[in-house]
C-alpha positions as CSV (number, residue, x, y, z in Angstrom):
1,M,-14.3,-10.8,-31.8
2,N,-12.2,-11.3,-28.9
3,D,-8.8,-11.8,-30.9
4,D,-9.8,-8.6,-33.1
5,G,-9.8,-6.7,-29.6
6,K,-6.8,-8.1,-28.2
7,K,-4.7,-7.5,-31.6
8,N,-6.2,-3.6,-31.1
9,A,-5.2,-3.3,-27.8
10,T,-1.5,-4.5,-28.6
11,S,-1.3,-2.7,-31.9
12,E,-2.3,0.9,-30.3
13,A,0.5,0.2,-27.8
14,Q,-0.8,2.8,-25.6
15,F,-3.6,4.1,-23.1
16,V,-5.0,7.2,-22.2
17,L,-5.0,8.0,-18.5
18,L,-7.7,10.2,-18.2
19,G,-6.9,11.1,-14.6
20,F,-8.1,14.4,-13.3
21,S,-8.7,15.8,-16.9
22,D,-12.4,16.4,-16.0
23,W,-11.4,19.2,-13.5
24,P,-8.5,20.8,-15.5
25,Q,-8.7,23.9,-13.5
26,L,-7.6,21.5,-10.5
27,E,-4.5,19.9,-12.4
28,L,-2.0,22.7,-11.5
29,V,-3.0,22.7,-7.8
30,L,-3.2,18.8,-7.5
31,F,0.3,18.8,-9.4
32,V,1.6,21.1,-6.5
33,V,0.1,19.2,-3.7
34,I,1.0,15.6,-4.9
35,L,4.6,16.7,-5.4
36,M,5.0,18.0,-2.0
37,F,3.3,14.5,-0.4
38,Y,5.5,12.8,-2.7
39,L,8.7,14.4,-1.7
40,M,7.6,14.0,2.2
41,T,7.4,10.1,1.5
42,L,10.6,9.9,-0.1
43,I,12.2,12.0,2.7
44,G,10.5,10.2,5.7
45,N,10.8,6.8,4.6
46,L,14.3,7.2,3.7
47,F,15.0,8.9,6.8
48,I,13.5,5.7,8.6
49,I,15.6,3.2,6.5
50,I,18.8,4.7,7.1
51,L,18.1,5.6,11.0
52,S,17.2,1.8,11.1
53,C,20.4,0.5,9.6
54,L,23.0,3.2,11.3
55,D,21.7,2.7,14.6
56,S,22.2,-0.4,16.4
57,H,19.8,0.2,19.2
58,L,17.2,0.1,16.2
59,H,18.1,-3.5,15.3
60,T,14.8,-4.8,16.8
61,P,12.0,-7.0,14.7
62,M,10.0,-3.9,15.1
63,Y,12.6,-1.7,13.0
64,F,13.5,-4.2,10.9
65,F,9.5,-4.5,9.8
66,L,9.3,-0.7,10.0
67,S,12.1,-0.5,7.5
68,N,10.2,-3.1,5.0
69,L,7.0,-0.8,5.3
70,S,8.9,2.3,4.7
71,F,10.8,0.5,1.5
72,L,7.5,-0.7,0.3
73,D,5.8,2.5,0.5
74,L,8.9,4.0,-1.4
75,C,8.2,1.6,-4.3
76,Y,4.6,1.8,-3.8
77,T,4.3,5.6,-4.4
78,T,7.1,5.4,-7.1
79,S,5.0,3.2,-9.1
80,S,2.1,5.5,-9.9
81,I,2.8,8.9,-8.8
82,P,5.8,10.1,-11.2
83,Q,3.5,9.1,-14.0
84,L,0.7,11.1,-12.4
85,L,2.9,14.3,-12.1
86,V,3.8,14.0,-15.8
87,N,0.2,13.7,-16.9
88,L,-0.8,16.7,-14.7
89,W,2.1,18.9,-15.9
90,G,1.9,18.3,-19.7
91,P,-1.0,17.9,-22.2
92,G,0.1,14.2,-22.7
93,K,-1.5,11.7,-20.5
94,T,-0.4,8.4,-22.3
95,I,1.3,5.5,-21.1
96,S,2.5,2.6,-23.1
97,Y,0.9,-0.6,-23.3
98,T,3.9,-2.2,-21.5
99,G,4.3,0.5,-19.3
100,C,0.5,-0.1,-18.0
101,M,1.1,-4.0,-17.4
102,I,4.1,-3.0,-15.2
103,Q,2.2,-0.6,-13.2
104,L,-0.8,-2.5,-12.9
105,Y,1.4,-5.5,-11.5
106,F,3.8,-3.6,-9.1
107,V,0.7,-1.4,-7.7
108,L,-1.0,-4.5,-7.0
109,A,1.8,-6.3,-5.7
110,L,3.2,-3.7,-3.3
111,G,-0.6,-3.0,-2.1
112,S,-1.1,-6.8,-1.5
113,T,2.3,-7.1,0.4
114,E,1.7,-4.1,2.3
115,C,-1.4,-6.2,3.7
116,V,0.4,-8.8,4.8
117,L,3.3,-6.8,6.3
118,L,0.7,-5.0,8.4
119,V,-0.5,-8.4,9.8
120,V,3.1,-9.4,10.7
121,M,3.7,-6.0,12.7
122,S,0.6,-6.4,14.6
123,Y,1.8,-9.9,15.6
124,D,5.4,-8.4,16.7
125,R,3.3,-5.8,18.9
126,Y,1.4,-9.0,20.3
127,A,4.4,-11.0,21.0
128,A,6.3,-7.7,22.7
129,V,3.3,-7.0,25.1
130,C,1.9,-10.5,25.6
131,R,4.8,-12.9,25.6
132,P,7.3,-10.5,26.8
133,L,9.4,-13.2,28.2
134,H,9.7,-15.4,25.3
135,Y,9.8,-12.2,22.6
136,T,13.5,-13.0,21.9
137,V,12.6,-16.4,20.8
138,L,9.3,-15.7,19.0
139,M,10.7,-12.9,17.3
140,H,14.0,-14.6,16.1
141,P,16.3,-12.6,13.4
142,R,16.2,-15.6,11.2
143,F,12.3,-15.9,11.7
144,C,11.8,-12.0,10.9
145,Q,13.6,-12.4,7.6
146,L,11.4,-15.5,6.8
147,L,8.2,-13.7,7.6
148,A,9.4,-10.3,5.6
149,V,9.9,-13.0,2.8
150,A,6.5,-14.4,3.0
151,C,4.8,-11.1,2.6
152,W,6.7,-9.9,-0.6
153,V,6.2,-13.3,-2.2
154,S,2.5,-13.6,-1.2
155,G,1.6,-10.2,-2.5
156,F,3.9,-10.5,-6.0
157,T,2.2,-14.0,-6.2
158,N,-1.2,-12.6,-6.1
159,S,-0.6,-9.6,-8.4
160,A,0.9,-12.0,-11.1
161,L,-2.6,-14.0,-11.1
162,H,-4.7,-10.5,-11.5
163,S,-2.5,-9.1,-14.1
164,F,-2.3,-12.2,-16.2
165,F,-6.4,-12.5,-16.2
166,T,-6.8,-8.6,-16.6
167,F,-4.8,-8.4,-19.5
168,L,-6.5,-11.4,-21.6
169,V,-9.4,-9.6,-21.3
170,P,-10.5,-8.1,-24.7
171,L,-10.8,-4.6,-24.9
172,C,-13.2,-2.4,-26.9
173,G,-12.2,0.3,-29.7
174,H,-11.0,3.1,-27.2
175,H,-8.2,2.7,-24.6
176,Q,-9.1,5.4,-22.4
177,V,-8.5,4.6,-18.9
178,D,-10.8,6.5,-16.4
179,H,-8.2,6.9,-13.8
180,F,-4.5,8.5,-13.1
181,F,-3.1,4.8,-13.2
182,C,-3.4,1.2,-14.4
183,E,-5.6,-0.5,-11.9
184,V,-7.6,-3.6,-12.3
185,P,-11.3,-2.2,-11.7
186,A,-10.5,0.5,-14.2
187,L,-9.3,-1.6,-16.9
188,L,-11.9,-4.2,-16.6
189,R,-14.2,-1.3,-17.4
190,L,-12.9,-1.1,-20.7
191,S,-13.8,-4.7,-21.5
192,C,-16.0,-5.9,-24.6
193,I,-17.2,-9.0,-22.5
194,D,-18.6,-9.9,-19.6
195,T,-15.9,-9.5,-17.0
196,R,-18.1,-11.1,-13.7
197,A,-15.5,-13.9,-13.4
198,N,-12.7,-11.4,-13.0
199,E,-14.5,-9.4,-10.7
200,L,-15.6,-12.3,-8.6
201,T,-11.9,-13.3,-8.5
202,L,-10.9,-10.1,-7.3
203,M,-13.1,-9.6,-4.7
204,V,-12.3,-13.4,-3.4
205,T,-8.4,-12.8,-3.4
206,S,-9.3,-9.2,-1.8
207,S,-11.1,-10.8,0.7
208,I,-8.4,-12.9,1.3
209,F,-5.7,-10.2,1.2
210,V,-8.1,-7.1,3.0
211,L,-10.5,-8.7,5.2
212,I,-8.5,-11.9,6.9
213,P,-5.4,-9.6,7.6
214,L,-7.7,-6.9,9.2
215,I,-9.3,-9.8,11.0
216,L,-6.1,-11.0,12.4
217,I,-5.0,-7.4,13.3
218,L,-8.0,-6.7,15.3
219,S,-7.6,-10.0,17.3
220,S,-4.1,-9.2,18.1
221,Y,-5.2,-6.1,19.2
222,G,-8.2,-7.2,21.4
223,A,-5.2,-9.5,23.0
224,I,-3.1,-6.7,23.6
225,A,-5.8,-4.3,25.2
226,R,-6.5,-7.6,27.8
227,A,-2.9,-7.4,28.5
228,V,-2.9,-3.5,28.9
229,L,-5.6,-3.5,31.3
230,K,-3.8,-6.0,33.6
231,M,-0.8,-3.6,33.6
232,Q,0.2,-1.6,36.7
233,S,2.9,0.5,35.4
234,T,2.0,4.1,34.0
235,T,5.3,3.8,31.8
236,G,4.3,0.5,30.1
237,L,1.1,1.6,29.5
238,Q,2.3,4.9,27.5
239,K,5.1,2.9,25.8
240,V,2.2,0.1,24.7
241,F,-0.2,2.8,23.5
242,G,2.6,5.0,21.7
243,T,3.7,1.9,19.7
244,C,0.6,-0.2,19.0
245,G,-1.6,3.3,18.5
246,A,0.7,4.4,15.7
247,H,0.2,0.7,14.3
248,L,-3.7,1.2,14.5
249,M,-3.7,4.4,12.8
250,V,-1.4,3.3,10.1
251,V,-3.5,0.3,9.5
252,S,-7.0,2.1,9.3
253,L,-5.4,4.7,6.8
254,F,-4.7,1.9,4.6
255,F,-7.3,-0.8,4.8
256,I,-10.5,1.9,5.1
257,P,-9.8,3.2,1.6
258,A,-8.5,-0.6,0.1
259,M,-12.1,-2.1,1.5
260,C,-14.0,1.0,-0.5
261,I,-12.3,0.0,-3.7
262,Y,-11.5,-3.7,-3.9
263,L,-14.5,-5.2,-1.9
264,Q,-17.1,-4.1,-4.5
265,P,-17.5,-4.7,-8.0
266,P,-16.1,-2.1,-10.4
267,S,-19.6,-1.4,-11.7
268,G,-20.8,-0.5,-7.9
269,N,-17.8,2.4,-7.7
270,S,-18.7,5.8,-8.4
271,Q,-15.4,6.3,-10.8
272,D,-14.7,10.0,-9.3
273,Q,-14.9,8.9,-5.8
274,G,-12.8,6.1,-6.6
275,K,-10.0,8.3,-8.2
276,F,-10.1,10.4,-5.1
277,I,-9.7,7.4,-2.7
278,A,-7.0,6.1,-4.8
279,L,-5.1,9.4,-4.5
280,F,-5.7,9.1,-0.7
281,Y,-4.1,5.6,0.1
282,T,-1.3,5.9,-2.8
283,V,-0.2,10.0,-1.8
284,V,-1.4,11.0,1.5
285,T,-1.0,7.5,3.4
286,P,2.7,6.7,2.6
287,S,4.0,10.2,3.3
288,L,1.9,10.0,6.8
289,N,3.5,6.5,8.0
290,P,6.9,7.8,8.5
291,L,5.4,10.8,10.9
292,I,2.9,8.5,12.8
293,Y,6.0,6.2,13.5
294,T,8.4,8.8,14.5
295,L,6.8,12.0,15.9
296,R,6.2,10.8,19.4
297,N,8.7,7.9,19.2
298,K,11.8,8.2,22.1
299,D,13.4,5.5,20.2
300,V,13.9,7.0,17.0
301,R,14.4,10.4,18.7
302,G,17.4,8.6,20.7
303,A,18.7,7.4,17.4
304,V,18.7,10.7,15.9
305,K,20.8,12.3,18.9
306,R,23.4,9.2,18.8
307,L,23.7,10.2,15.2
308,V,23.9,13.6,15.0
309,G,26.1,13.6,18.3
């Protein structure tokens, strides 16, 4: 039975992404809204990357990690949103078996990488606020590069584990994925066997990549809050609240939806609710990150003026 299921999956060589087909009247509206958010994501994140490269005043650890986050968000949305737009626009909602494997791998890899990168960014803010005299030593350029590499390697390694075990699971006769992209919980629902071992593995690693980073981030900001309360300078307080407040907002927009999806078994999720939560963190959050970091950022405004001038 297991072998037959695996043969059927590969012989049909495609999945049907049901997406939002239960609401056909919403598909055109969703297409327009998602396309707008996707264009905002591309423009905003490319703007941050280009500006950080061109302006020497932004060659700091904070903007190095912010450029990594922008590039990550570009890749993250591009791994799923173009396929979603194609499915919303036309009647065909299929994705090849290989395409589904690739999409699953990159969506999970980039999401895991972002969890770790947000921890590193919080450590950078901790060093800047709590250890200002040692900041240049603590956040040496070579060390920053190593931290960035560690973020990417850990995320892609975690994804390789889940992708491998997910695609070993034999599937039932139909290949209709009740989601708008290939995601681990959605694919496990298609299995013909008991997937509790897969669900447990997913919850354990999700705890490592979601709960532990969140605890570390909150610990960093707890130390920052204590340091801020001791500050006498109003200007210093405003600068700390500006940069740290932006980072905390990004953390909230990313981690809260991720916990709703990955820290409970697939059977415990309402499928329709899960789709809209996933739509939020794959479409809305990456488009808001550039606005959150640049809207009240004097360094970025100064860089734009220098670039234009």
